[in-house]
N, C-alpha and C positions, 0 to 999 in steps of 0.2 A: 455466398458462405460471408456473414455478419461477426465482424471481431471488434469489440470492449479493449481500449489501450488505457488505461490510466495510470498516469506520470505523477511522481512527485519529484523532489529535488536532493533529501538529504543522502539519496541513495548514487546520486552520478557520479561519474568518472571522478579523480580528485577532488572534489567539493570538501572539507576540510573544517572551516570556522562559521559561526552563525551569520559574519557578516556577511559570508558568498553567499546567503539563502536570504539574507533580507531585504528585499525591494527598494529601500531606501538608502544603502549602502554604496559607495559608488562600486563595491566590491562583486555585489549581485549580477551587473550585466553579463562578463562571460560566463555565469553558469546560468543566466536563461538561455541563454545562446544554446549552451552545451545541453536544458534539457532539452530543447527544439531539437537538436542531431540526434540526440538518443529518440525521440519518439518518429521524430521522418525516418528514422533508420529503422520501429519497430513498424513503422507503416510500408515498410520497401517492402522488409520481410513478410507480413502477411497477402499484401498483394501478391509476391512470387508464391508463395503459399495455395493464393484462388480466394484471398478473399473482394468481394464485391463494394462492401460497404465496411465501414470504420468507425467505431464512436470513440472520442477521445473525448475524456474528462483532464482537462486542470485540475490536478488535487494539491499544489500547496498553497496554503496561507492566502492570499487576497482572490487565487484560483482563477489568476489571468498573469500568466507567467508564459505562456508557451508566446511562440511568433509567430503568426498565424498565417501569411505570407503566401508559403509554399507547402502546406499542407496537402496532399492529394485532391482533384476534383472530388471523389469518391468517399471521402472524409468528413464528418462534420463533429464542433468539437463544444464541449459544455465549457462556458467560464463563468466564473463566480457559484454562490453556492445556494442551492434552494432551501435549507435544513430540512431535509429530506432523509432518512433514519439510515439510506443507504450511501450517503454521505460520497467517500470515493470512488462509489460504483452507482451515480445518481443515474435515472435510466435504463439501467440495466434488469432486462427483462428475460423468456424461455428464446428469445428468437434468439438470440445471439448461438454461436457455436462455442465460444471461449471468449476468456478473460487474459490479458498479455497487462504486467504490472513493469511497471519500468520507474528506476530511481528509489526502489521503494528503500527500507534499513530497519536497524534492529531496534528492538524494542526498549521501551523506558527501563531501566536499571540493570542494562548491560552494558559494558566495555568493550565493544567490538566496532563502536564508529561514535568519535564524538561528538556527532549531531544524531545518536540515538533517542529515542522519543516514542509515544505513545497516544497518538492525536492529536494530544497538547502538552504545555510545560508542568500546569496544574497538577500533573499526574505523575507519580514516582512508580508505580508499577502499577499491570493488570492481569488478573491473572482469568481463567475461562476453563474451567473445570481441572481445575487444579495446576494446569501448562501457563507460563508468562505469556501473556497473548501481543504480538506483532501486528502494526496495521495487515500486515498478509494475513496473519491467519483469522482475522475479524473478516475481512474484507472475502476471502476464501469461502467461510463457510456461507457468507451474504451469497456470496457466487450461486454455493450448491442449492441456496434453498430452492433457486428457478434449475438446476440438475444442469448449469454452465459452471465447465471445471478452470478456473486458473492453471494456464498450460505452460507458462511462461514467466519468470521473474530476474529481474536484475537490480542488484545492488549489492550492500557490504558481506565481508566473509560471514560475518555473525547471520546475518538475515540469510546468505545461502544452505547456512550445517540446519536451521529450521524449516525452511520449506522444505530440505530429505529426507529432515524428520515427519512432516507434516505428511510429505507421497513421496516417494522416492522419485517415482517416475515423471512427476513435475520438470522442467528443463530449468533449473539457475544458473545465474551467470553470476558466478563474485567480480568487482567490478575493480577491489581497492578491497585495505583492510585496515581499521585501527589500529593504531600502538598509542596510548593514552590520549591526551590532542594532537595527534599529528593521524596522518593516513599512508600509507605506500599504496601507488594507485599506476593500473596501466595507464598508458594511455591514451586520450579524450578517442581518438581516428580509431587506433584498435577496438576501442569501447563498444562505436558505433558497427564497424563490421562485425564483433561477436554477435550484438544485439540483432543484425541484420541475420546474418545468420543461423540463431540461434531459435527467433520465431519466427524463422522457415519451417525448419526441425521439425521444432513444436507443433504447429500447426499440422505437417504433416503424419505428424507420427500417431498414436491410437488415443485420441483425447478419452475415451471413455476410462480408460485406465489412469486417467490421472484425477479423476474424481474420486473423491472420499464418502463413508459413511457421513450422515449426519449424526450425533448424539439424538437421544431421545428427552433428552432432558439436559438444564445448562445452570450451573454457576456461575456465576460472577464475580471476582473480589477488587476493589479498584482503591488501593491509597495516592490519599493524597497529600500533598506538600505544604497544604493548611487546613489548619481543622478547621475551619470553619466552613471553607468546600464540602469539608466531608457530612460534617453537621447541616449541611442544607439538601448532600446529597440524596441523604439518608428519608430524606422530606417524601422522596420520590415514593409512590405504594405500590408493597412490595419489598419495597428496601428498609435493609434494617443496619444503622452504625455497631460495628463489632469491633470497634476503639481503638487505639494507635493510629487514628485518621482514615481506617478502613472501613467500606460499605461491604452491605454483603446486598445479595440479589440472585433469585433461583426463579426459573421458569421453564415451561413446557415447549417455548415457543419463539425461537432463534431473533425474529424480528422484534419480538419485546425487549431481546438483551441490548439492540443498538436504538432501538426509544429510548431505553436508559441511559447508554453511552451519551444518548444527543444531549440529555436533559443535562446528565452531568458533568461535559467536558466546561 
């Protein structure tokens, strides 16, 4: 069984401030280590469930955060960014049995995590078919284009609620919740134990039930913080400026949505 693990940092246990996610800041080191521990816990859970091959995408900022020395021998890791529209799921294909998302977070415009955003700080809000889009939702649909379900997601409580709304059969783990500019978190050691057990349980569960139907058409609305960036994004073929720093794009092909987002970030 091949399992894909994509890891971000803003949804880790205890992380609270942007300094802790910034590789140039002294506070970053401990959360680089926590990101590594949570990924290793996911690998342990996947292996216990029968995974014989694991592909990991380091999906925060530089793409070079996870400490690689202790990765299991049957794992490979993607570091850095290729520029492919699959973005945080680079190299995913139909040969994978499942996707696991670690350290993910709520969307831009939400108030459930002080580090909430979607893809870039240049974007204030993204709606996909009328629903506010998290990075989880954008990439869950990407995985489904290959018939691969997201089976487990860890992150903040706001994200966990969004996962449940997307498909209640997906295993979601809330390791913390945000209140204003603060967080209340479970202990990191407990979070790793819960991730390990949760990934194993999710992979042993009915993975087919965790798939969702793909819509047959897509409407993407992106609202920017900068009107200049909105004007630039409106130059993408098929996009149009909707006023109030918002760009609208419609298509019948989901990969076109991802290509458009790659262009406009």
